C-alpha positions as CSV (number, residue, x, y, z in Angstrom):
1,M,-25.1,22.3,-11.2
2,V,-27.0,22.1,-14.8
3,D,-26.1,19.8,-17.5
4,C,-24.9,16.9,-15.9
5,Y,-25.7,13.1,-16.2
6,V,-27.2,10.9,-13.4
7,G,-24.6,8.9,-11.9
8,E,-21.9,11.7,-13.2
9,I,-19.1,12.2,-10.3
10,R,-17.7,15.7,-9.7
11,T,-15.2,17.0,-7.5
12,M,-15.7,19.9,-5.1
13,A,-13.6,21.8,-3.3
14,T,-16.2,23.1,-0.9
15,S,-18.3,21.6,2.3
16,V,-21.4,22.2,0.1
17,V,-23.2,19.4,-1.5
18,P,-25.5,21.1,-4.2
19,E,-29.2,20.1,-4.7
20,G,-29.5,17.0,-6.7
21,W,-26.2,15.6,-5.7
22,H,-25.0,13.1,-3.0
23,D,-21.7,12.4,-1.1
24,C,-19.8,9.4,-2.6
25,D,-19.5,8.0,0.8
26,G,-21.2,4.5,0.6
27,S,-24.4,5.6,1.5
28,V,-27.6,3.6,1.2
29,L,-30.4,5.2,-0.8
30,P,-33.8,4.3,-1.3
31,I,-34.6,3.2,-5.1
32,N,-38.1,4.9,-4.4
33,G,-37.1,8.6,-5.4
34,N,-33.9,7.5,-7.1
35,E,-35.2,5.2,-9.8
36,A,-32.8,6.8,-12.3
37,L,-30.0,6.6,-10.6
38,Y,-30.7,2.9,-9.4
39,A,-31.3,2.0,-13.0
40,L,-27.5,2.8,-13.8
41,L,-25.8,1.8,-10.4
42,G,-28.0,-1.4,-9.4
43,T,-26.5,-3.0,-6.6
44,L,-23.0,-2.6,-7.8
45,Y,-21.7,-0.5,-5.0
46,G,-24.2,-2.5,-2.1
47,G,-27.9,-2.3,-1.0
48,D,-30.7,-5.3,-1.4
49,G,-31.8,-4.1,-4.7
50,V,-35.3,-4.5,-3.4
51,A,-35.7,-1.2,-1.2
52,N,-32.2,0.2,-1.4
53,F,-28.9,0.7,-3.3
54,G,-25.5,1.8,-2.3
55,L,-23.6,4.6,-3.8
56,P,-19.8,4.3,-4.5
57,D,-17.5,4.8,-1.3
58,L,-14.6,7.1,-2.2
59,R,-13.5,7.9,1.3
60,G,-9.6,7.5,1.4
61,R,-9.6,6.1,-2.1
62,L,-8.0,7.0,-5.6
63,M,-10.5,6.6,-8.6
64,I,-8.8,4.5,-11.4
65,S,-10.5,3.5,-14.8
66,Q,-12.3,0.4,-15.6
67,G,-10.5,-1.9,-17.8
68,Q,-7.2,-3.1,-18.6
69,G,-4.6,-1.7,-19.8
70,V,-1.5,-3.4,-21.8
71,G,0.7,-5.4,-19.2
72,L,-1.9,-4.0,-16.4
73,T,-4.4,-5.7,-14.0
74,N,-8.1,-5.8,-15.2
75,Y,-10.1,-3.7,-13.0
76,T,-14.2,-4.2,-13.4
77,L,-16.7,-1.6,-12.7
78,G,-17.1,-1.5,-9.1
79,S,-13.9,-3.6,-7.8
80,K,-11.9,-2.3,-5.1
81,G,-8.2,-2.7,-4.5
82,G,-5.1,-1.5,-2.7
83,T,-4.3,-1.2,0.8
84,E,-3.0,2.0,3.2
85,T,-0.2,0.2,4.9
86,V,2.3,-2.6,3.9
87,T,4.2,-5.0,6.4
88,M,6.8,-6.3,3.8
89,I,8.3,-9.8,4.2
90,P,12.0,-10.7,3.4
91,D,10.8,-12.2,0.0
92,Q,9.9,-8.4,-1.1
93,L,13.2,-6.9,0.0
94,P,15.6,-6.1,-3.0
95,A,18.4,-8.5,-3.3
96,H,21.2,-6.9,-1.3
97,T,24.2,-7.8,0.9
98,H,25.4,-7.2,4.5
99,T,29.1,-6.7,4.6
100,F,31.5,-7.6,7.0
101,N,34.6,-5.6,7.3
102,T,37.8,-5.8,9.0
103,A,41.0,-3.7,9.3
104,G,43.6,-4.2,6.6
105,V,46.0,-3.7,9.6
106,T,47.7,-5.9,12.1
107,A,45.5,-6.0,15.1
108,T,46.3,-4.5,18.4
109,V,43.7,-5.6,20.6
110,S,43.8,-8.8,22.5
111,T,40.3,-9.5,23.8
112,P,37.0,-9.3,21.4
113,S,34.6,-6.8,22.4
114,N,32.0,-4.1,21.3
115,S,33.0,-3.0,17.9
116,V,36.1,-5.5,17.9
117,T,35.5,-8.2,16.5
118,L,39.0,-9.9,16.1
119,A,41.7,-9.7,18.4
120,N,45.3,-10.1,18.0
121,T,47.0,-13.4,18.6
122,Q,50.0,-13.2,21.2
123,P,53.5,-13.4,19.6
124,P,55.1,-15.4,18.5
125,V,52.1,-17.3,17.4
126,I,50.8,-16.4,13.7
127,Q,47.2,-17.8,12.5
128,Y,46.5,-18.8,9.4
129,L,42.8,-19.7,8.8
130,N,41.4,-22.0,6.2
131,A,38.0,-21.0,5.1
132,N,37.4,-24.6,3.7
133,V,38.2,-26.2,7.1
134,A,35.7,-29.3,7.9
135,G,34.0,-29.1,11.2
136,T,31.7,-26.9,13.2
137,G,32.4,-23.4,12.9
138,I,31.3,-20.8,15.6
139,N,28.8,-17.8,15.5
140,L,30.2,-14.5,15.6
141,A,29.0,-12.5,18.5
142,N,25.4,-11.3,18.0
143,T,26.3,-7.7,18.1
144,S,28.3,-8.6,15.1
145,I,25.7,-9.1,12.5
146,T,22.2,-9.0,13.6
147,N,18.6,-8.9,12.4
148,S,17.3,-5.4,11.9
149,G,13.7,-3.8,11.6
150,S,10.6,-4.9,13.6
151,G,8.1,-5.9,11.0
152,M,5.9,-2.9,11.6
153,P,3.5,-1.9,8.5
154,H,4.5,1.5,6.8
155,A,2.7,4.0,5.1
156,N,1.8,3.1,1.2
157,M,0.2,6.2,0.2
158,M,1.5,8.8,-1.9
159,P,1.0,12.4,-1.0
160,T,-2.7,13.5,-0.8
161,V,-5.2,16.3,-0.6
162,A,-8.8,15.6,0.3
163,L,-11.6,16.9,-1.8
164,R,-15.3,16.1,-1.9
165,F,-16.6,13.6,-4.6
166,I,-20.5,13.7,-5.3
167,I,-22.3,11.8,-7.5
168,A,-25.5,13.3,-9.6
169,T,-28.9,12.0,-8.5
170,R,-30.7,13.8,-10.9
171,G,-30.1,15.5,-14.3
172,L,-29.9,13.9,-18.0
173,F,-30.4,10.1,-18.3
174,P,-27.4,9.0,-20.2
175,T,-27.8,6.9,-23.3
176,S,-25.1,4.2,-24.5
177,N,-23.6,4.6,-28.2
């Protein structure tokens, strides 16, 4: 590929890496023979800076521009972030309620069971319950209201297509303004 700058990254939809380019796969290259690229990257992406230096590793990663937009996080050149999976904790769940519904008709079952939470009292007794009664309450059956979920991580990735990112090891040396 002609007319490229050393350190320029391009996207390829092929399995071929053209001459003068290298995969953005985190490889460590020798400084000797790659002086121009080393002069631009230094050890920003790895290497010891004496005999070698690292290339950006874009495998499984999205690129994001350096800097900080209004109200956004500041990203410095070479910084990394994000994760492929997330395990949420209760504080991250949206505010919500768990309803407990009862029928609006007279109960016809005398014994609570699965799917029957409250039972009919035997006539002629009529019970009225006051929600503000002092004393120790009883827990409803575990089958009534229970925890749900298992705390497993879930995918945190948008739909993707894999392409090859390559970096120019040869070409024009970029000058700054």
